[in-house]
PyMOL Python script that loads the backbone (N, CA, C, O; Angstrom):
from pymol import cmd

cmd.read_pdbstr("""\
ATOM      1  N   MET A   1     -18.997 -14.609   5.889  1.00  0.00           N
ATOM      2  CA  MET A   1     -19.060 -14.992   4.524  1.00  0.00           C
ATOM      3  C   MET A   1     -19.965 -16.153   4.669  1.00  0.00           C
ATOM      4  O   MET A   1     -20.638 -16.455   3.684  1.00  0.00           O
ATOM      5  N   ILE A   2     -20.074 -16.820   5.710  1.00  0.00           N
ATOM      6  CA  ILE A   2     -21.032 -18.087   6.023  1.00  0.00           C
ATOM      7  C   ILE A   2     -22.475 -17.664   5.453  1.00  0.00           C
ATOM      8  O   ILE A   2     -22.998 -16.603   5.795  1.00  0.00           O
ATOM      9  N   GLY A   3     -23.042 -18.502   4.621  1.00  0.00           N
ATOM     10  CA  GLY A   3     -24.422 -18.328   4.312  1.00  0.00           C
ATOM     11  C   GLY A   3     -24.644 -17.364   3.229  1.00  0.00           C
ATOM     12  O   GLY A   3     -25.796 -17.173   2.839  1.00  0.00           O
ATOM     13  N   THR A   4     -23.459 -16.614   2.598  1.00  0.00           N
ATOM     14  CA  THR A   4     -23.525 -15.543   1.618  1.00  0.00           C
ATOM     15  C   THR A   4     -23.341 -16.307   0.303  1.00  0.00           C
ATOM     16  O   THR A   4     -22.516 -17.198   0.104  1.00  0.00           O
ATOM     17  N   ASP A   5     -24.206 -15.837  -0.533  1.00  0.00           N
ATOM     18  CA  ASP A   5     -24.250 -16.469  -1.908  1.00  0.00           C
ATOM     19  C   ASP A   5     -23.229 -15.674  -2.831  1.00  0.00           C
ATOM     20  O   ASP A   5     -23.407 -14.554  -3.309  1.00  0.00           O
ATOM     21  N   PHE A   6     -22.142 -16.483  -2.974  1.00  0.00           N
ATOM     22  CA  PHE A   6     -21.061 -15.633  -3.868  1.00  0.00           C
ATOM     23  C   PHE A   6     -21.070 -16.292  -5.062  1.00  0.00           C
ATOM     24  O   PHE A   6     -20.337 -17.276  -5.156  1.00  0.00           O
ATOM     25  N   SER A   7     -21.803 -15.934  -6.087  1.00  0.00           N
ATOM     26  CA  SER A   7     -21.711 -16.564  -7.509  1.00  0.00           C
ATOM     27  C   SER A   7     -21.749 -15.348  -8.488  1.00  0.00           C
ATOM     28  O   SER A   7     -22.815 -14.979  -8.980  1.00  0.00           O
ATOM     29  N   PRO A   8     -20.488 -14.697  -8.776  1.00  0.00           N
ATOM     30  CA  PRO A   8     -20.517 -13.667  -9.565  1.00  0.00           C
ATOM     31  C   PRO A   8     -20.789 -13.989 -11.018  1.00  0.00           C
ATOM     32  O   PRO A   8     -20.555 -15.117 -11.452  1.00  0.00           O
ATOM     33  N   ASP A   9     -21.298 -12.985 -11.810  1.00  0.00           N
ATOM     34  CA  ASP A   9     -21.737 -13.338 -12.981  1.00  0.00           C
ATOM     35  C   ASP A   9     -20.485 -12.935 -13.929  1.00  0.00           C
ATOM     36  O   ASP A   9     -19.469 -12.484 -13.401  1.00  0.00           O
ATOM     37  N   LEU A  10     -20.567 -13.101 -15.340  1.00  0.00           N
ATOM     38  CA  LEU A  10     -19.726 -12.798 -16.271  1.00  0.00           C
ATOM     39  C   LEU A  10     -18.950 -11.321 -16.135  1.00  0.00           C
ATOM     40  O   LEU A  10     -17.734 -11.155 -16.237  1.00  0.00           O
ATOM     41  N   ALA A  11     -19.883 -10.366 -15.899  1.00  0.00           N
ATOM     42  CA  ALA A  11     -19.704  -9.110 -15.988  1.00  0.00           C
ATOM     43  C   ALA A  11     -18.480  -8.704 -14.918  1.00  0.00           C
ATOM     44  O   ALA A  11     -17.487  -8.028 -15.189  1.00  0.00           O
ATOM     45  N   SER A  12     -18.846  -9.338 -13.552  1.00  0.00           N
ATOM     46  CA  SER A  12     -18.073  -9.110 -12.505  1.00  0.00           C
ATOM     47  C   SER A  12     -16.880  -9.770 -12.676  1.00  0.00           C
ATOM     48  O   SER A  12     -15.875  -9.243 -12.198  1.00  0.00           O
ATOM     49  N   TRP A  13     -16.776 -10.924 -13.320  1.00  0.00           N
ATOM     50  CA  TRP A  13     -15.533 -11.652 -13.531  1.00  0.00           C
ATOM     51  C   TRP A  13     -14.647 -10.646 -14.368  1.00  0.00           C
ATOM     52  O   TRP A  13     -13.494 -10.379 -14.031  1.00  0.00           O
ATOM     53  N   ILE A  14     -15.223 -10.140 -15.411  1.00  0.00           N
ATOM     54  CA  ILE A  14     -14.439  -9.162 -16.491  1.00  0.00           C
ATOM     55  C   ILE A  14     -13.931  -8.052 -15.745  1.00  0.00           C
ATOM     56  O   ILE A  14     -12.797  -7.669 -16.031  1.00  0.00           O
ATOM     57  N   LEU A  15     -14.703  -7.337 -14.642  1.00  0.00           N
ATOM     58  CA  LEU A  15     -14.274  -6.277 -14.030  1.00  0.00           C
ATOM     59  C   LEU A  15     -13.122  -6.657 -13.029  1.00  0.00           C
ATOM     60  O   LEU A  15     -12.199  -5.883 -12.774  1.00  0.00           O
ATOM     61  N   LEU A  16     -13.243  -7.839 -12.516  1.00  0.00           N
ATOM     62  CA  LEU A  16     -12.316  -8.109 -11.520  1.00  0.00           C
ATOM     63  C   LEU A  16     -10.933  -8.515 -12.300  1.00  0.00           C
ATOM     64  O   LEU A  16      -9.871  -8.271 -11.728  1.00  0.00           O
ATOM     65  N   LEU A  17     -10.924  -9.059 -13.448  1.00  0.00           N
ATOM     66  CA  LEU A  17      -9.831  -9.081 -14.270  1.00  0.00           C
ATOM     67  C   LEU A  17      -9.225  -7.846 -14.674  1.00  0.00           C
ATOM     68  O   LEU A  17      -8.019  -7.643 -14.534  1.00  0.00           O
ATOM     69  N   VAL A  18     -10.151  -6.880 -15.254  1.00  0.00           N
ATOM     70  CA  VAL A  18      -9.552  -5.724 -15.567  1.00  0.00           C
ATOM     71  C   VAL A  18      -8.732  -5.093 -14.422  1.00  0.00           C
ATOM     72  O   VAL A  18      -7.588  -4.670 -14.587  1.00  0.00           O
ATOM     73  N   LEU A  19      -9.396  -5.060 -13.254  1.00  0.00           N
ATOM     74  CA  LEU A  19      -8.977  -4.447 -11.966  1.00  0.00           C
ATOM     75  C   LEU A  19      -7.741  -5.105 -11.696  1.00  0.00           C
ATOM     76  O   LEU A  19      -6.758  -4.397 -11.477  1.00  0.00           O
ATOM     77  N   GLY A  20      -7.625  -6.440 -11.676  1.00  0.00           N
ATOM     78  CA  GLY A  20      -6.342  -7.066 -11.372  1.00  0.00           C
ATOM     79  C   GLY A  20      -5.186  -6.880 -12.347  1.00  0.00           C
ATOM     80  O   GLY A  20      -4.014  -6.760 -11.990  1.00  0.00           O
ATOM     81  N   VAL A  21      -5.596  -6.866 -13.560  1.00  0.00           N
ATOM     82  CA  VAL A  21      -4.379  -6.762 -14.563  1.00  0.00           C
ATOM     83  C   VAL A  21      -4.098  -5.204 -14.776  1.00  0.00           C
ATOM     84  O   VAL A  21      -2.939  -4.808 -14.649  1.00  0.00           O
ATOM     85  N   PHE A  22      -4.967  -4.439 -15.047  1.00  0.00           N
ATOM     86  CA  PHE A  22      -4.697  -3.151 -15.564  1.00  0.00           C
ATOM     87  C   PHE A  22      -4.390  -2.193 -14.348  1.00  0.00           C
ATOM     88  O   PHE A  22      -3.325  -1.577 -14.294  1.00  0.00           O
ATOM     89  N   ASN A  23      -5.317  -2.094 -13.417  1.00  0.00           N
ATOM     90  CA  ASN A  23      -5.154  -1.109 -12.296  1.00  0.00           C
ATOM     91  C   ASN A  23      -4.125  -1.630 -11.438  1.00  0.00           C
ATOM     92  O   ASN A  23      -3.123  -0.927 -11.304  1.00  0.00           O
ATOM     93  N   THR A  24      -4.185  -2.763 -10.810  1.00  0.00           N
ATOM     94  CA  THR A  24      -3.087  -3.262  -9.873  1.00  0.00           C
ATOM     95  C   THR A  24      -1.765  -3.675 -10.541  1.00  0.00           C
ATOM     96  O   THR A  24      -0.690  -3.264 -10.104  1.00  0.00           O
ATOM     97  N   GLY A  25      -1.843  -4.378 -11.458  1.00  0.00           N
ATOM     98  CA  GLY A  25      -0.712  -4.632 -12.404  1.00  0.00           C
ATOM     99  C   GLY A  25       0.082  -3.562 -12.862  1.00  0.00           C
ATOM    100  O   GLY A  25       1.305  -3.632 -12.743  1.00  0.00           O
ATOM    101  N   PHE A  26      -0.467  -2.569 -13.378  1.00  0.00           N
ATOM    102  CA  PHE A  26       0.039  -1.540 -13.922  1.00  0.00           C
ATOM    103  C   PHE A  26       0.867  -0.577 -12.951  1.00  0.00           C
ATOM    104  O   PHE A  26       1.945  -0.045 -13.217  1.00  0.00           O
ATOM    105  N   ALA A  27       0.088  -0.460 -11.694  1.00  0.00           N
ATOM    106  CA  ALA A  27       0.573   0.410 -10.858  1.00  0.00           C
ATOM    107  C   ALA A  27       1.918  -0.434  -9.995  1.00  0.00           C
ATOM    108  O   ALA A  27       2.863   0.183  -9.504  1.00  0.00           O
ATOM    109  N   VAL A  28       1.788  -1.728  -9.948  1.00  0.00           N
ATOM    110  CA  VAL A  28       3.092  -2.294  -9.275  1.00  0.00           C
ATOM    111  C   VAL A  28       4.183  -2.085 -10.220  1.00  0.00           C
ATOM    112  O   VAL A  28       5.319  -1.788  -9.848  1.00  0.00           O
ATOM    113  N   THR A  29       3.787  -2.263 -11.650  1.00  0.00           N
ATOM    114  CA  THR A  29       4.920  -2.335 -12.560  1.00  0.00           C
ATOM    115  C   THR A  29       5.640  -0.945 -12.600  1.00  0.00           C
ATOM    116  O   THR A  29       6.869  -0.896 -12.631  1.00  0.00           O
ATOM    117  N   LEU A  30       4.853   0.203 -12.597  1.00  0.00           N
ATOM    118  CA  LEU A  30       5.518   1.628 -12.530  1.00  0.00           C
ATOM    119  C   LEU A  30       6.124   1.758 -11.121  1.00  0.00           C
ATOM    120  O   LEU A  30       7.146   2.440 -11.038  1.00  0.00           O
ATOM    121  N   TYR A  31       5.617   1.179  -9.968  1.00  0.00           N
ATOM    122  CA  TYR A  31       6.367   1.293  -8.791  1.00  0.00           C
ATOM    123  C   TYR A  31       7.584   0.547  -8.720  1.00  0.00           C
ATOM    124  O   TYR A  31       8.588   0.930  -8.119  1.00  0.00           O
ATOM    125  N   LEU A  32       7.485  -0.381  -9.262  1.00  0.00           N
ATOM    126  CA  LEU A  32       9.076  -1.534  -9.341  1.00  0.00           C
ATOM    127  C   LEU A  32       9.907  -0.708 -10.328  1.00  0.00           C
ATOM    128  O   LEU A  32      11.091  -0.550 -10.030  1.00  0.00           O
ATOM    129  N   LYS A  33       9.472  -0.182 -11.414  1.00  0.00           N
ATOM    130  CA  LYS A  33      10.416   0.640 -12.285  1.00  0.00           C
ATOM    131  C   LYS A  33      10.864   1.856 -11.594  1.00  0.00           C
ATOM    132  O   LYS A  33      12.064   2.117 -11.682  1.00  0.00           O
ATOM    133  N   GLY A  34      10.227   2.518 -11.031  1.00  0.00           N
ATOM    134  CA  GLY A  34      10.659   3.847 -10.163  1.00  0.00           C
ATOM    135  C   GLY A  34      11.530   3.434  -9.079  1.00  0.00           C
ATOM    136  O   GLY A  34      12.406   4.228  -8.735  1.00  0.00           O
ATOM    137  N   LEU A  35      11.399   1.994  -8.313  1.00  0.00           N
ATOM    138  CA  LEU A  35      12.335   1.732  -7.394  1.00  0.00           C
ATOM    139  C   LEU A  35      13.843   1.557  -7.992  1.00  0.00           C
ATOM    140  O   LEU A  35      14.874   1.963  -7.456  1.00  0.00           O
ATOM    141  N   GLY A  36      13.723   0.812  -9.314  1.00  0.00           N
ATOM    142  CA  GLY A  36      14.990   0.661  -9.903  1.00  0.00           C
ATOM    143  C   GLY A  36      15.637   1.790 -10.415  1.00  0.00           C
ATOM    144  O   GLY A  36      16.730   1.700 -10.976  1.00  0.00           O
ATOM    145  N   MET A  37      15.025   2.876 -10.258  1.00  0.00           N
ATOM    146  CA  MET A  37      15.597   4.203 -10.816  1.00  0.00           C
ATOM    147  C   MET A  37      16.397   5.028  -9.703  1.00  0.00           C
ATOM    148  O   MET A  37      17.137   5.943 -10.062  1.00  0.00           O
ATOM    149  N   VAL A  38      16.249   4.708  -8.366  1.00  0.00           N
ATOM    150  CA  VAL A  38      16.919   5.243  -7.270  1.00  0.00           C
ATOM    151  C   VAL A  38      17.659   4.334  -6.676  1.00  0.00           C
ATOM    152  O   VAL A  38      17.634   3.142  -6.983  1.00  0.00           O
ATOM    153  N   LYS A  39      18.530   4.940  -5.587  1.00  0.00           N
ATOM    154  CA  LYS A  39      19.717   4.256  -4.873  1.00  0.00           C
ATOM    155  C   LYS A  39      18.741   3.298  -3.858  1.00  0.00           C
ATOM    156  O   LYS A  39      17.572   3.584  -3.596  1.00  0.00           O
ATOM    157  N   ALA A  40      19.442   2.128  -3.352  1.00  0.00           N
ATOM    158  CA  ALA A  40      18.681   1.203  -2.643  1.00  0.00           C
ATOM    159  C   ALA A  40      18.431   1.827  -1.092  1.00  0.00           C
ATOM    160  O   ALA A  40      17.554   1.304  -0.405  1.00  0.00           O
ATOM    161  N   GLN A  41      19.072   2.744  -0.655  1.00  0.00           N
ATOM    162  CA  GLN A  41      18.933   3.391   0.552  1.00  0.00           C
ATOM    163  C   GLN A  41      17.397   4.020   0.489  1.00  0.00           C
ATOM    164  O   GLN A  41      16.510   3.840   1.323  1.00  0.00           O
ATOM    165  N   LYS A  42      17.319   4.869  -0.822  1.00  0.00           N
ATOM    166  CA  LYS A  42      15.936   5.539  -0.754  1.00  0.00           C
ATOM    167  C   LYS A  42      14.810   4.559  -1.082  1.00  0.00           C
ATOM    168  O   LYS A  42      13.651   4.810  -0.750  1.00  0.00           O
ATOM    169  N   ALA A  43      15.195   3.289  -1.825  1.00  0.00           N
ATOM    170  CA  ALA A  43      14.080   2.506  -2.236  1.00  0.00           C
ATOM    171  C   ALA A  43      13.461   2.022  -0.816  1.00  0.00           C
ATOM    172  O   ALA A  43      12.264   2.105  -0.544  1.00  0.00           O
ATOM    173  N   VAL A  44      14.469   1.498   0.057  1.00  0.00           N
ATOM    174  CA  VAL A  44      14.108   0.980   1.245  1.00  0.00           C
ATOM    175  C   VAL A  44      13.134   2.096   2.136  1.00  0.00           C
ATOM    176  O   VAL A  44      12.176   1.763   2.833  1.00  0.00           O
ATOM    177  N   VAL A  45      13.558   3.303   1.959  1.00  0.00           N
ATOM    178  CA  VAL A  45      12.659   4.334   2.680  1.00  0.00           C
ATOM    179  C   VAL A  45      11.489   4.513   2.059  1.00  0.00           C
ATOM    180  O   VAL A  45      10.561   4.753   2.832  1.00  0.00           O
ATOM    181  N   PHE A  46      11.202   4.475   0.846  1.00  0.00           N
ATOM    182  CA  PHE A  46       9.874   4.265   0.186  1.00  0.00           C
ATOM    183  C   PHE A  46       8.990   3.189   0.644  1.00  0.00           C
ATOM    184  O   PHE A  46       7.778   3.288   0.832  1.00  0.00           O
ATOM    185  N   THR A  47       9.776   2.074   0.815  1.00  0.00           N
ATOM    186  CA  THR A  47       9.175   0.967   1.238  1.00  0.00           C
ATOM    187  C   THR A  47       8.655   0.948   2.724  1.00  0.00           C
ATOM    188  O   THR A  47       7.709   0.246   3.081  1.00  0.00           O
ATOM    189  N   TYR A  48       9.288   1.699   3.471  1.00  0.00           N
ATOM    190  CA  TYR A  48       9.019   1.910   4.928  1.00  0.00           C
ATOM    191  C   TYR A  48       7.841   2.815   5.110  1.00  0.00           C
ATOM    192  O   TYR A  48       7.130   2.856   6.114  1.00  0.00           O
ATOM    193  N   LEU A  49       7.718   3.515   4.057  1.00  0.00           N
ATOM    194  CA  LEU A  49       6.587   4.720   4.149  1.00  0.00           C
ATOM    195  C   LEU A  49       5.183   4.265   3.786  1.00  0.00           C
ATOM    196  O   LEU A  49       4.146   4.865   4.067  1.00  0.00           O
ATOM    197  N   GLU A  50       5.307   3.006   3.057  1.00  0.00           N
ATOM    198  CA  GLU A  50       4.081   2.965   2.607  1.00  0.00           C
ATOM    199  C   GLU A  50       2.991   2.452   3.632  1.00  0.00           C
ATOM    200  O   GLU A  50       1.822   2.588   3.268  1.00  0.00           O
ATOM    201  N   PRO A  51       3.234   1.861   4.907  1.00  0.00           N
ATOM    202  CA  PRO A  51       2.124   1.503   5.772  1.00  0.00           C
ATOM    203  C   PRO A  51       1.757   2.935   6.577  1.00  0.00           C
ATOM    204  O   PRO A  51       0.594   3.123   6.933  1.00  0.00           O
ATOM    205  N   ALA A  52       2.649   3.789   6.807  1.00  0.00           N
ATOM    206  CA  ALA A  52       2.573   5.037   7.299  1.00  0.00           C
ATOM    207  C   ALA A  52       1.578   5.924   6.529  1.00  0.00           C
ATOM    208  O   ALA A  52       0.607   6.541   6.968  1.00  0.00           O
ATOM    209  N   SER A  53       2.043   5.839   5.302  1.00  0.00           N
ATOM    210  CA  SER A  53       1.272   6.765   4.298  1.00  0.00           C
ATOM    211  C   SER A  53      -0.174   6.386   4.072  1.00  0.00           C
ATOM    212  O   SER A  53      -1.019   7.230   3.775  1.00  0.00           O
ATOM    213  N   ALA A  54      -0.498   4.831   4.249  1.00  0.00           N
ATOM    214  CA  ALA A  54      -1.720   4.303   3.957  1.00  0.00           C
ATOM    215  C   ALA A  54      -2.566   4.750   5.375  1.00  0.00           C
ATOM    216  O   ALA A  54      -3.784   4.913   5.300  1.00  0.00           O
ATOM    217  N   VAL A  55      -1.932   4.917   6.518  1.00  0.00           N
ATOM    218  CA  VAL A  55      -2.848   5.328   7.542  1.00  0.00           C
ATOM    219  C   VAL A  55      -2.873   6.893   7.540  1.00  0.00           C
ATOM    220  O   VAL A  55      -3.834   7.365   8.147  1.00  0.00           O
ATOM    221  N   LEU A  56      -2.060   7.735   7.013  1.00  0.00           N
ATOM    222  CA  LEU A  56      -2.256   9.132   6.781  1.00  0.00           C
ATOM    223  C   LEU A  56      -3.540   9.307   5.770  1.00  0.00           C
ATOM    224  O   LEU A  56      -4.511  10.027   5.999  1.00  0.00           O
ATOM    225  N   PHE A  57      -3.332   8.475   4.576  1.00  0.00           N
ATOM    226  CA  PHE A  57      -4.303   8.634   3.445  1.00  0.00           C
ATOM    227  C   PHE A  57      -5.769   8.177   3.846  1.00  0.00           C
ATOM    228  O   PHE A  57      -6.806   8.740   3.494  1.00  0.00           O
ATOM    229  N   GLY A  58      -5.650   6.936   4.730  1.00  0.00           N
ATOM    230  CA  GLY A  58      -6.919   6.868   5.277  1.00  0.00           C
ATOM    231  C   GLY A  58      -7.627   7.800   6.069  1.00  0.00           C
ATOM    232  O   GLY A  58      -8.799   8.075   5.812  1.00  0.00           O
ATOM    233  N   PHE A  59      -7.023   8.297   6.992  1.00  0.00           N
ATOM    234  CA  PHE A  59      -7.452   9.590   7.779  1.00  0.00           C
ATOM    235  C   PHE A  59      -7.961  10.621   6.930  1.00  0.00           C
ATOM    236  O   PHE A  59      -9.112  11.019   7.111  1.00  0.00           O
ATOM    237  N   LEU A  60      -7.119  11.189   5.863  1.00  0.00           N
ATOM    238  CA  LEU A  60      -7.376  12.170   5.195  1.00  0.00           C
ATOM    239  C   LEU A  60      -8.779  12.211   4.318  1.00  0.00           C
ATOM    240  O   LEU A  60      -9.624  13.105   4.273  1.00  0.00           O
ATOM    241  N   PHE A  61      -8.734  10.892   3.615  1.00  0.00           N
ATOM    242  CA  PHE A  61      -9.668  10.664   2.480  1.00  0.00           C
ATOM    243  C   PHE A  61     -10.801   9.850   2.933  1.00  0.00           C
ATOM    244  O   PHE A  61     -11.904  10.150   2.476  1.00  0.00           O
ATOM    245  N   LEU A  62     -10.712   8.868   3.757  1.00  0.00           N
ATOM    246  CA  LEU A  62     -11.769   7.756   4.138  1.00  0.00           C
ATOM    247  C   LEU A  62     -12.145   8.051   5.604  1.00  0.00           C
ATOM    248  O   LEU A  62     -12.644   7.082   6.177  1.00  0.00           O
ATOM    249  N   ALA A  63     -12.035   9.015   6.233  1.00  0.00           N
ATOM    250  CA  ALA A  63     -12.140   9.362   7.509  1.00  0.00           C
ATOM    251  C   ALA A  63     -12.066   8.282   8.534  1.00  0.00           C
ATOM    252  O   ALA A  63     -12.987   8.135   9.337  1.00  0.00           O
ATOM    253  N   GLN A  64     -10.916   7.453   8.541  1.00  0.00           N
ATOM    254  CA  GLN A  64     -10.698   6.354   9.296  1.00  0.00           C
ATOM    255  C   GLN A  64     -10.103   7.087  10.469  1.00  0.00           C
ATOM    256  O   GLN A  64      -9.372   8.052  10.247  1.00  0.00           O
ATOM    257  N   GLN A  65     -10.363   6.702  11.703  1.00  0.00           N
ATOM    258  CA  GLN A  65      -9.662   7.177  13.004  1.00  0.00           C
ATOM    259  C   GLN A  65      -8.405   6.230  13.233  1.00  0.00           C
ATOM    260  O   GLN A  65      -8.578   5.031  13.454  1.00  0.00           O
ATOM    261  N   PRO A  66      -7.366   6.692  13.186  1.00  0.00           N
ATOM    262  CA  PRO A  66      -6.005   5.853  13.499  1.00  0.00           C
ATOM    263  C   PRO A  66      -6.266   5.461  15.089  1.00  0.00           C
ATOM    264  O   PRO A  66      -6.792   6.141  15.971  1.00  0.00           O
ATOM    265  N   THR A  67      -5.776   4.276  15.137  1.00  0.00           N
ATOM    266  CA  THR A  67      -5.796   3.881  16.713  1.00  0.00           C
ATOM    267  C   THR A  67      -4.307   3.978  17.360  1.00  0.00           C
ATOM    268  O   THR A  67      -3.316   3.895  16.634  1.00  0.00           O
ATOM    269  N   PRO A  68      -4.213   4.150  18.687  1.00  0.00           N
ATOM    270  CA  PRO A  68      -2.856   4.484  19.374  1.00  0.00           C
ATOM    271  C   PRO A  68      -1.720   3.319  18.616  1.00  0.00           C
ATOM    272  O   PRO A  68      -0.600   3.641  18.222  1.00  0.00           O
ATOM    273  N   PHE A  69      -2.269   2.004  18.531  1.00  0.00           N
ATOM    274  CA  PHE A  69      -1.381   0.935  17.705  1.00  0.00           C
ATOM    275  C   PHE A  69      -0.720   1.483  16.590  1.00  0.00           C
ATOM    276  O   PHE A  69       0.489   1.334  16.419  1.00  0.00           O
ATOM    277  N   MET A  70      -1.661   2.291  15.600  1.00  0.00           N
ATOM    278  CA  MET A  70      -1.500   2.508  14.335  1.00  0.00           C
ATOM    279  C   MET A  70      -0.295   3.682  14.270  1.00  0.00           C
ATOM    280  O   MET A  70       0.614   3.756  13.444  1.00  0.00           O
ATOM    281  N   LEU A  71      -0.557   4.513  15.326  1.00  0.00           N
ATOM    282  CA  LEU A  71       0.416   5.707  15.530  1.00  0.00           C
ATOM    283  C   LEU A  71       1.683   5.253  16.069  1.00  0.00           C
ATOM    284  O   LEU A  71       2.743   5.747  15.686  1.00  0.00           O
ATOM    285  N   VAL A  72       1.619   4.281  16.990  1.00  0.00           N
ATOM    286  CA  VAL A  72       2.961   4.088  17.446  1.00  0.00           C
ATOM    287  C   VAL A  72       3.824   3.148  16.392  1.00  0.00           C
ATOM    288  O   VAL A  72       5.033   3.270  16.194  1.00  0.00           O
ATOM    289  N   GLY A  73       2.929   2.160  15.741  1.00  0.00           N
ATOM    290  CA  GLY A  73       3.598   1.472  14.840  1.00  0.00           C
ATOM    291  C   GLY A  73       4.138   2.233  13.590  1.00  0.00           C
ATOM    292  O   GLY A  73       5.264   1.992  13.154  1.00  0.00           O
ATOM    293  N   GLY A  74       3.268   3.206  12.992  1.00  0.00           N
ATOM    294  CA  GLY A  74       3.780   4.429  12.171  1.00  0.00           C
ATOM    295  C   GLY A  74       5.118   4.995  12.525  1.00  0.00           C
ATOM    296  O   GLY A  74       6.044   5.102  11.721  1.00  0.00           O
ATOM    297  N   PHE A  75       5.163   5.396  13.947  1.00  0.00           N
ATOM    298  CA  PHE A  75       6.648   5.987  14.462  1.00  0.00           C
ATOM    299  C   PHE A  75       7.686   5.204  14.315  1.00  0.00           C
ATOM    300  O   PHE A  75       8.750   5.589  13.831  1.00  0.00           O
ATOM    301  N   LEU A  76       7.408   3.779  14.813  1.00  0.00           N
ATOM    302  CA  LEU A  76       8.403   2.926  14.511  1.00  0.00           C
ATOM    303  C   LEU A  76       8.933   2.679  13.073  1.00  0.00           C
ATOM    304  O   LEU A  76      10.140   2.634  12.833  1.00  0.00           O
ATOM    305  N   ILE A  77       8.075   2.537  12.230  1.00  0.00           N
ATOM    306  CA  ILE A  77       8.285   2.501  10.890  1.00  0.00           C
ATOM    307  C   ILE A  77       9.331   3.539  10.507  1.00  0.00           C
ATOM    308  O   ILE A  77      10.463   3.245  10.124  1.00  0.00           O
ATOM    309  N   LEU A  78       8.795   4.953  10.659  1.00  0.00           N
ATOM    310  CA  LEU A  78       9.436   6.144  10.188  1.00  0.00           C
ATOM    311  C   LEU A  78      10.856   6.228  11.120  1.00  0.00           C
ATOM    312  O   LEU A  78      11.767   6.840  10.562  1.00  0.00           O
ATOM    313  N   VAL A  79      11.103   5.785  12.230  1.00  0.00           N
ATOM    314  CA  VAL A  79      12.314   5.623  12.925  1.00  0.00           C
ATOM    315  C   VAL A  79      13.127   4.588  12.290  1.00  0.00           C
ATOM    316  O   VAL A  79      14.320   4.837  12.117  1.00  0.00           O
ATOM    317  N   ALA A  80      12.686   3.549  11.945  1.00  0.00           N
ATOM    318  CA  ALA A  80      13.350   2.515  11.274  1.00  0.00           C
ATOM    319  C   ALA A  80      13.979   2.996   9.747  1.00  0.00           C
ATOM    320  O   ALA A  80      15.085   2.824   9.234  1.00  0.00           O
ATOM    321  N   GLY A  81      12.963   3.556   9.362  1.00  0.00           N
ATOM    322  CA  GLY A  81      13.527   4.005   7.946  1.00  0.00           C
ATOM    323  C   GLY A  81      14.760   5.013   8.015  1.00  0.00           C
ATOM    324  O   GLY A  81      15.731   4.935   7.263  1.00  0.00           O
ATOM    325  N   TYR A  82      14.615   5.852   8.894  1.00  0.00           N
ATOM    326  CA  TYR A  82      15.818   6.891   9.221  1.00  0.00           C
ATOM    327  C   TYR A  82      16.798   6.295   9.588  1.00  0.00           C
ATOM    328  O   TYR A  82      17.852   6.837   9.254  1.00  0.00           O
ATOM    329  N   ILE A  83      16.895   5.293  10.205  1.00  0.00           N
ATOM    330  CA  ILE A  83      18.020   4.581  10.852  1.00  0.00           C
ATOM    331  C   ILE A  83      18.680   4.012   9.654  1.00  0.00           C
ATOM    332  O   ILE A  83      19.881   4.186   9.450  1.00  0.00           O
ATOM    333  N   VAL A  84      17.832   3.259   8.772  1.00  0.00           N
ATOM    334  CA  VAL A  84      18.473   2.598   7.460  1.00  0.00           C
ATOM    335  C   VAL A  84      18.923   3.613   6.563  1.00  0.00           C
ATOM    336  O   VAL A  84      19.882   3.311   5.854  1.00  0.00           O
ATOM    337  N   ALA A  85      18.349   4.946   6.425  1.00  0.00           N
ATOM    338  CA  ALA A  85      18.764   5.666   5.315  1.00  0.00           C
ATOM    339  C   ALA A  85      20.039   6.450   5.902  1.00  0.00           C
ATOM    340  O   ALA A  85      20.879   6.946   5.152  1.00  0.00           O
ATOM    341  N   SER A  86      20.107   6.513   7.113  1.00  0.00           N
ATOM    342  CA  SER A  86      21.501   7.252   7.725  1.00  0.00           C
ATOM    343  C   SER A  86      22.678   6.471   7.669  1.00  0.00           C
ATOM    344  O   SER A  86      23.748   7.052   7.855  1.00  0.00           O
ATOM    345  N   ARG A  87      22.668   5.085   7.415  1.00  0.00           N
ATOM    346  CA  ARG A  87      23.846   4.394   7.441  1.00  0.00           C
ATOM    347  C   ARG A  87      24.599   4.440   6.072  1.00  0.00           C
ATOM    348  O   ARG A  87      25.678   3.861   5.942  1.00  0.00           O
TER     349      ARG A  87
END
""", "prot")
cmd.dss("prot")
cmd.show_as("cartoon", "prot")
cmd.util.cbc("prot")
cmd.orient("prot")
């Protein structure tokens, strides 16, 4: 970013506001309401699945290659979710 001219115009600011308020805010609101409708054990499992699903969806839809660290991390996250859910 050094030497990059970052001076967004009004249209860019409006689009950024729409993205932040409507897309991200609406998605987070629905996600939190959904988490409030399930038991705490299931909510924790969903929270643990987020990073692992991000790697999977990145591979499937964005052609990103998972690194060995990502795979090991995903495995550890899934094991931790299983341990928490089984208690």
